[in-house]
N, C-alpha and C positions, 0 to 999 in steps of 0.2 A: 504494500500500500504506500502511496506517495504522500508527501506532506499536503499536497493540494486535495487529495481524497479525504484525508483526515479532517482538514478544515471544512470541506464540503459537508461531511457528516456532522461536524459540530454546529455548523450553521443550520442545517436541515433539522437536526434533533434538539436544537436550542440548548446545547451542552455548555457547562462551565469546564474549561480546560486549563491546565498549567502549561505555560510555554517557557522555553529558554530562548532569549532573543538577543541578537547582536546588533547594536546600533551602528549607524554610519561611521561613527568615530571609533568603533571597535570595542566598546564597552558591552559586556555580556551580563544579563540579569535574568532572573526567573520571576514570573508573576502569574497569578491566576486571572483569567479573563472570562467574561460572560457577555450575553447579549451580542453575540458575534454576527456581523453581517458584512457583505462585501461593500467596499467604499464606492459610493456614487460619484464622488469627486475625483478620486485617483484611479478608479477602474478595478478590474478583477484581480490584479496583482497585489492588492492591498485589502486589508480588513479593518473595520472599525469595531471596537469592543470596549466594554466597560472594564477597566482595570480595578480589581477589587481593593488592592492595597492603597492605591492613590485616590480611590473613590471618584474617578472621572473617566470620561470616554477618551480613548486614545486611538491612533491609527498605526497599524503595523504593516510593514512590507512582508508579504508571505515568504519571499526568498531569504529573508533574514531570520526566520524562525528556524532554530537548530534542533529543538526537541519539543515534543508534545507529550505531556503526561509521562515524562521520563524516557520516551523512545526517541532515539536519534534518527535523523534523516540525512543521508549523505548525498551530496550533489557533485557530479563531476562535470566540469566545464572543459570545452575543447582546449583552451590554453593551458590547462593543468596536465593534459595527457602528453604533451611534448611532441617533437617532430617524428618520433618512431611509430606513432599510431597513424594508420591510413584511414582516412574518412571514407565512409561508404558512399 
């Protein structure tokens, strides 16, 4: 299951989840979020959710979510593979 599928399920089932998130500046934090929906302003690559510890709605970029409920999601990007990998 991908991170996007986990987020889809959380949105559809109105779940509260715990995420590990890496900010643009590289700071990593863990928090619980609820009332998750896709951002109308930023598009499908972002979610808006209520951050329980801060008691406010926040926007999160899905690609910066590293873990959901303790489960890691690894993403491999073309530039990480190096020159020895032949693209299909």
